[in-house]
N, CA and C atoms as an extended XYZ file, in Angstrom:
327
Properties=species:S:1:pos:R:3:atomname:S:1:resname:S:1:resid:I:1 pbc="F F F"
N        25.367       61.453       41.991 N   UNK     1
C        25.132       61.553       43.517 CA  UNK     1
C        24.773       62.787       43.567 C   UNK     1
N        23.891       63.008       44.545 N   UNK     2
C        23.317       64.109       45.190 CA  UNK     2
C        23.674       64.429       46.366 C   UNK     2
N        24.839       63.827       47.042 N   UNK     3
C        25.364       64.531       48.428 CA  UNK     3
C        27.068       64.080       48.057 C   UNK     3
N        27.550       64.905       48.244 N   UNK     4
C        29.070       63.980       48.965 CA  UNK     4
C        29.248       64.532       50.224 C   UNK     4
N        29.682       63.488       50.508 N   UNK     5
C        30.417       63.692       52.243 CA  UNK     5
C        31.662       64.346       52.446 C   UNK     5
N        31.637       65.252       53.471 N   UNK     6
C        32.855       66.220       53.442 CA  UNK     6
C        33.561       66.155       53.832 C   UNK     6
N        33.661       64.898       55.393 N   UNK     7
C        34.432       64.600       55.809 CA  UNK     7
C        35.858       64.152       55.331 C   UNK     7
N        35.718       63.372       54.356 N   UNK     8
C        37.323       63.290       53.527 CA  UNK     8
C        37.887       64.436       53.002 C   UNK     8
N        37.054       64.830       52.273 N   UNK     9
C        37.468       66.001       51.809 CA  UNK     9
C        38.413       67.072       52.789 C   UNK     9
N        37.591       67.529       53.875 N   UNK    10
C        38.070       68.188       55.260 CA  UNK    10
C        39.490       68.031       54.886 C   UNK    10
N        39.698       66.145       56.124 N   UNK    11
C        40.691       65.615       56.691 CA  UNK    11
C        41.568       66.083       55.759 C   UNK    11
N        41.366       65.899       54.275 N   UNK    12
C        42.766       66.198       52.938 CA  UNK    12
C        43.275       67.336       52.967 C   UNK    12
N        42.182       67.968       52.634 N   UNK    13
C        42.639       69.337       52.956 CA  UNK    13
C        43.536       70.243       53.791 C   UNK    13
N        42.864       70.072       55.487 N   UNK    14
C        43.420       70.327       56.366 CA  UNK    14
C        45.110       69.960       56.278 C   UNK    14
N        45.249       68.447       56.450 N   UNK    15
C        46.772       67.858       56.455 CA  UNK    15
C        47.204       68.308       55.535 C   UNK    15
N        47.259       68.384       54.096 N   UNK    16
C        47.503       68.663       53.416 CA  UNK    16
C        48.189       70.363       52.793 C   UNK    16
N        47.414       71.079       54.614 N   UNK    17
C        47.873       72.148       54.413 CA  UNK    17
C        48.895       72.003       55.867 C   UNK    17
N        49.180       71.086       56.619 N   UNK    18
C        50.219       71.423       57.720 CA  UNK    18
C        51.307       70.778       57.281 C   UNK    18
N        51.427       69.712       56.219 N   UNK    19
C        52.506       68.743       56.045 CA  UNK    19
C        53.826       69.343       54.996 C   UNK    19
N        55.005       69.059       54.971 N   UNK    20
C        55.934       69.393       54.178 CA  UNK    20
C        55.226       68.214       52.885 C   UNK    20
N        54.944       67.671       52.318 N   UNK    21
C        54.922       66.166       51.269 CA  UNK    21
C        53.341       66.203       51.626 C   UNK    21
N        53.020       67.365       50.606 N   UNK    22
C        51.055       67.332       50.361 CA  UNK    22
C        50.763       65.962       49.193 C   UNK    22
N        51.579       65.166       48.287 N   UNK    23
C        51.795       64.781       47.612 CA  UNK    23
C        51.244       63.659       47.994 C   UNK    23
N        52.155       62.730       49.336 N   UNK    24
C        52.304       61.982       50.139 CA  UNK    24
C        50.580       61.464       50.699 C   UNK    24
N        49.734       62.226       51.179 N   UNK    25
C        48.433       62.673       51.948 CA  UNK    25
C        47.610       61.807       51.475 C   UNK    25
N        47.423       60.391       51.326 N   UNK    26
C        46.099       59.426       51.154 CA  UNK    26
C        45.147       59.693       52.547 C   UNK    26
N        44.171       59.293       52.181 N   UNK    27
C        42.860       59.325       53.137 CA  UNK    27
C        42.026       58.440       52.427 C   UNK    27
N        41.948       57.163       53.327 N   UNK    28
C        40.851       55.619       53.151 CA  UNK    28
C        39.362       56.107       53.710 C   UNK    28
N        38.567       56.127       52.972 N   UNK    29
C        37.441       56.295       53.916 CA  UNK    29
C        36.592       55.074       54.026 C   UNK    29
N        35.795       54.767       54.874 N   UNK    30
C        35.283       53.730       55.279 CA  UNK    30
C        34.324       53.297       56.113 C   UNK    30
N        32.616       52.882       55.886 N   UNK    31
C        31.699       52.813       56.542 CA  UNK    31
C        30.813       51.322       57.177 C   UNK    31
N        31.237       51.804       58.568 N   UNK    32
C        30.607       50.266       58.993 CA  UNK    32
C        29.095       51.316       60.285 C   UNK    32
N        29.130       49.984       61.010 N   UNK    33
C        28.108       50.034       61.985 CA  UNK    33
C        28.450       51.078       63.282 C   UNK    33
N        29.757       51.237       63.472 N   UNK    34
C        30.377       52.152       64.253 CA  UNK    34
C        30.251       53.737       63.446 C   UNK    34
N        30.423       53.521       62.262 N   UNK    35
C        30.899       54.947       61.554 CA  UNK    35
C        31.104       54.877       60.967 C   UNK    35
N        31.582       56.693       60.847 N   UNK    36
C        32.608       56.728       59.474 CA  UNK    36
C        33.557       56.011       60.034 C   UNK    36
N        34.747       55.702       59.255 N   UNK    37
C        36.881       55.606       59.708 CA  UNK    37
C        37.443       56.266       58.894 C   UNK    37
N        38.174       57.438       58.961 N   UNK    38
C        39.083       57.874       58.054 CA  UNK    38
C        40.499       57.090       57.811 C   UNK    38
N        40.855       56.875       57.710 N   UNK    39
C        42.051       56.248       57.761 CA  UNK    39
C        43.021       57.494       57.153 C   UNK    39
N        44.155       57.871       57.780 N   UNK    40
C        45.216       58.444       56.928 CA  UNK    40
C        46.724       58.196       57.130 C   UNK    40
N        47.245       57.982       55.695 N   UNK    41
C        49.004       57.791       55.917 CA  UNK    41
C        48.969       58.422       55.466 C   UNK    41
N        50.627       59.336       55.777 N   UNK    42
C        51.329       60.525       55.204 CA  UNK    42
C        52.778       60.028       55.408 C   UNK    42
N        53.460       61.099       54.904 N   UNK    43
C        55.066       60.742       54.684 CA  UNK    43
C        55.761       60.547       56.013 C   UNK    43
N        56.334       59.735       56.231 N   UNK    44
C        56.902       59.789       57.939 CA  UNK    44
C        57.792       61.201       58.214 C   UNK    44
N        58.160       61.588       57.183 N   UNK    45
C        58.843       62.964       57.810 CA  UNK    45
C        57.793       64.036       58.869 C   UNK    45
N        55.987       63.990       57.814 N   UNK    46
C        55.700       64.676       57.729 CA  UNK    46
C        54.692       64.425       59.949 C   UNK    46
N        54.765       63.157       60.123 N   UNK    47
C        54.242       62.847       60.839 CA  UNK    47
C        54.409       63.594       63.034 C   UNK    47
N        55.273       64.074       62.703 N   UNK    48
C        55.314       65.021       64.117 CA  UNK    48
C        54.477       66.892       63.939 C   UNK    48
N        54.153       66.520       62.577 N   UNK    49
C        53.675       68.188       62.400 CA  UNK    49
C        51.582       67.576       62.587 C   UNK    49
N        51.711       66.062       62.034 N   UNK    50
C        50.409       65.683       62.091 CA  UNK    50
C        50.107       65.511       63.422 C   UNK    50
N        50.766       64.656       64.162 N   UNK    51
C        50.499       64.703       66.018 CA  UNK    51
C        50.639       66.066       66.354 C   UNK    51
N        52.215       66.596       66.297 N   UNK    52
C        51.928       67.852       67.450 CA  UNK    52
C        52.382       67.454       68.304 C   UNK    52
N        53.271       68.297       69.336 N   UNK    53
C        53.326       68.065       70.586 CA  UNK    53
C        52.122       67.597       71.609 C   UNK    53
N        52.439       66.639       72.180 N   UNK    54
C        51.674       65.669       73.241 CA  UNK    54
C        50.173       65.587       72.706 C   UNK    54
N        50.764       65.255       71.473 N   UNK    55
C        49.464       64.670       70.043 CA  UNK    55
C        48.149       65.883       70.700 C   UNK    55
N        48.759       67.170       70.449 N   UNK    56
C        47.464       68.484       70.528 CA  UNK    56
C        46.939       68.337       69.019 C   UNK    56
N        48.185       68.503       68.094 N   UNK    57
C        47.435       68.699       67.020 CA  UNK    57
C        46.318       67.181       66.398 C   UNK    57
N        46.822       66.384       66.585 N   UNK    58
C        46.167       65.308       66.040 CA  UNK    58
C        44.636       65.313       66.485 C   UNK    58
N        44.670       66.001       68.259 N   UNK    59
C        43.266       66.123       68.947 CA  UNK    59
C        42.404       66.532       68.082 C   UNK    59
N        43.395       68.304       68.411 N   UNK    60
C        42.337       69.103       67.137 CA  UNK    60
C        41.645       69.072       65.710 C   UNK    60
N        42.458       68.088       64.999 N   UNK    61
C        41.899       67.338       64.044 CA  UNK    61
C        40.673       66.655       64.206 C   UNK    61
N        40.842       65.658       65.524 N   UNK    62
C        39.645       65.044       65.462 CA  UNK    62
C        38.452       65.350       65.880 C   UNK    62
N        38.442       66.058       66.952 N   UNK    63
C        37.768       67.479       67.233 CA  UNK    63
C        36.713       68.062       65.790 C   UNK    63
N        37.385       68.714       65.129 N   UNK    64
C        36.665       68.824       63.908 CA  UNK    64
C        36.049       67.880       63.328 C   UNK    64
N        36.998       66.818       63.320 N   UNK    65
C        35.625       65.815       62.521 CA  UNK    65
C        34.489       64.958       62.842 C   UNK    65
N        34.681       65.547       63.779 N   UNK    66
C        33.564       65.187       65.166 CA  UNK    66
C        32.570       65.864       64.926 C   UNK    66
N        32.815       67.408       64.858 N   UNK    67
C        31.647       68.659       64.490 CA  UNK    67
C        31.430       68.179       63.258 C   UNK    67
N        32.474       67.732       61.680 N   UNK    68
C        32.215       68.092       60.537 CA  UNK    68
C        31.188       66.574       60.416 C   UNK    68
N        31.323       65.461       61.511 N   UNK    69
C        30.380       64.430       61.524 CA  UNK    69
C        29.162       64.786       61.630 C   UNK    69
N        28.863       65.448       62.632 N   UNK    70
C        27.833       66.038       63.362 CA  UNK    70
C        26.745       66.422       62.254 C   UNK    70
N        27.610       67.267       61.533 N   UNK    71
C        26.513       67.774       60.419 CA  UNK    71
C        26.141       66.527       59.431 C   UNK    71
N        26.752       65.584       58.899 N   UNK    72
C        26.362       64.588       58.319 CA  UNK    72
C        25.749       63.532       59.197 C   UNK    72
N        25.599       63.719       60.241 N   UNK    73
C        24.729       62.763       61.295 CA  UNK    73
C        25.040       61.951       60.998 C   UNK    73
N        26.859       62.064       61.395 N   UNK    74
C        27.662       60.089       61.514 CA  UNK    74
C        28.636       60.606       62.039 C   UNK    74
N        28.716       59.384       63.042 N   UNK    75
C        30.028       59.540       63.653 CA  UNK    75
C        31.510       59.764       62.987 C   UNK    75
N        32.384       60.172       63.045 N   UNK    76
C        33.606       59.971       61.840 CA  UNK    76
C        34.784       60.290       63.339 C   UNK    76
N        35.621       59.059       63.038 N   UNK    77
C        36.387       58.850       63.782 CA  UNK    77
C        37.755       58.374       62.885 C   UNK    77
N        39.420       58.860       63.124 N   UNK    78
C        39.990       59.180       62.213 CA  UNK    78
C        41.187       57.824       62.941 C   UNK    78
N        41.944       57.337       62.281 N   UNK    79
C        43.165       56.599       62.044 CA  UNK    79
C        44.376       56.874       61.644 C   UNK    79
N        45.369       56.874       62.437 N   UNK    80
C        46.523       57.845       61.964 CA  UNK    80
C        47.592       56.385       61.747 C   UNK    80
N        47.501       56.079       60.607 N   UNK    81
C        48.394       55.054       60.356 CA  UNK    81
C        49.660       55.465       61.134 C   UNK    81
N        50.911       54.601       61.205 N   UNK    82
C        52.153       54.591       61.708 CA  UNK    82
C        52.788       54.182       60.686 C   UNK    82
N        53.739       55.058       59.951 N   UNK    83
C        54.299       54.386       58.659 CA  UNK    83
C        55.383       53.387       59.386 C   UNK    83
N        55.979       52.931       57.424 N   UNK    84
C        56.809       51.325       58.265 CA  UNK    84
C        57.819       51.928       58.269 C   UNK    84
N        58.999       51.425       58.648 N   UNK    85
C        59.952       51.450       59.293 CA  UNK    85
C        60.268       52.632       60.517 C   UNK    85
N        59.545       53.531       60.639 N   UNK    86
C        59.018       54.374       62.172 CA  UNK    86
C        59.555       53.753       63.859 C   UNK    86
N        60.159       54.676       63.854 N   UNK    87
C        61.222       54.174       65.233 CA  UNK    87
C        60.686       55.186       66.094 C   UNK    87
N        59.350       55.103       66.605 N   UNK    88
C        59.229       55.731       67.564 CA  UNK    88
C        59.641       54.749       69.019 C   UNK    88
N        60.012       55.537       69.793 N   UNK    89
C        60.528       54.942       71.413 CA  UNK    89
C        59.788       54.511       72.176 C   UNK    89
N        60.325       53.573       72.458 N   UNK    90
C        59.556       52.537       73.672 CA  UNK    90
C        58.956       53.485       74.742 C   UNK    90
N        57.956       53.639       75.121 N   UNK    91
C        57.322       54.100       76.807 CA  UNK    91
C        58.175       53.208       77.596 C   UNK    91
N        58.102       54.183       78.976 N   UNK    92
C        58.885       53.196       79.988 CA  UNK    92
C        57.946       52.723       81.025 C   UNK    92
N        58.222       51.695       81.525 N   UNK    93
C        56.481       51.776       82.561 CA  UNK    93
C        56.897       51.629       83.764 C   UNK    93
N        55.973       52.956       84.294 N   UNK    94
C        56.821       53.405       85.856 CA  UNK    94
C        56.858       52.047       86.648 C   UNK    94
N        57.714       52.095       87.431 N   UNK    95
C        58.140       50.552       88.042 CA  UNK    95
C        56.944       50.840       89.761 C   UNK    95
N        56.342       49.662       90.192 N   UNK    96
C        55.977       49.416       91.112 CA  UNK    96
C        56.527       49.466       92.353 C   UNK    96
N        55.949       50.763       93.091 N   UNK    97
C        56.312       51.015       94.294 CA  UNK    97
C        57.260       52.730       94.092 C   UNK    97
N        57.281       53.138       92.596 N   UNK    98
C        58.512       54.400       92.379 CA  UNK    98
C        57.581       55.405       92.849 C   UNK    98
N        58.286       56.694       93.735 N   UNK    99
C        57.213       58.042       94.215 CA  UNK    99
C        57.752       58.263       92.881 C   UNK    99
N        56.530       59.570       93.112 N   UNK   100
C        56.832       60.865       92.225 CA  UNK   100
C        57.403       61.681       92.287 C   UNK   100
N        58.075       61.533       92.766 N   UNK   101
C        59.325       62.598       92.936 CA  UNK   101
C        59.845       61.906       91.680 C   UNK   101
N        60.732       60.458       92.298 N   UNK   102
C        61.875       59.553       91.206 CA  UNK   102
C        61.413       59.548       89.787 C   UNK   102
N        59.994       59.306       89.669 N   UNK   103
C        59.821       59.725       88.344 CA  UNK   103
C        59.791       60.929       87.778 C   UNK   103
N        59.282       61.474       88.370 N   UNK   104
C        59.508       63.278       88.077 CA  UNK   104
C        61.630       63.276       88.093 C   UNK   104
N        62.147       62.896       88.750 N   UNK   105
C        63.701       63.162       88.576 CA  UNK   105
C        64.405       61.950       86.725 C   UNK   105
N        63.648       60.857       87.158 N   UNK   106
C        63.990       60.255       86.009 CA  UNK   106
C        64.096       61.060       84.407 C   UNK   106
N        62.390       61.860       84.745 N   UNK   107
C        61.938       62.469       83.067 CA  UNK   107
C        63.021       63.436       82.910 C   UNK   107
N        63.531       63.312       83.893 N   UNK   108
C        64.972       64.960       83.631 CA  UNK   108
C        65.888       64.570       82.722 C   UNK   108
N        65.837       64.801       82.074 N   UNK   109
C        66.973       63.914       81.328 CA  UNK   109
C        68.298       64.533       80.726 C   UNK   109
């Protein structure tokens, strides 16, 4: 191979640096007409560290991957697989006609 793409290696290095279980980090790379898709599988206990508060860590990683992709003239997307047995709380939909004050009150658990 003449040149190795760095997006998969970059993602693995970054995620392994963040998590408590680096040996469980798996990245699958697929290329199609839409560009490069990196699928990330991690230990369920590390999901919060990779997603971050309000998804900010995941957004930052996606932004960095876009920069790596631009360097290689490719569009790079990241999919974080939800681990089996995950119990993510369901989002409650805002009932029609609710005022913003009521919605804010409901959020004060």
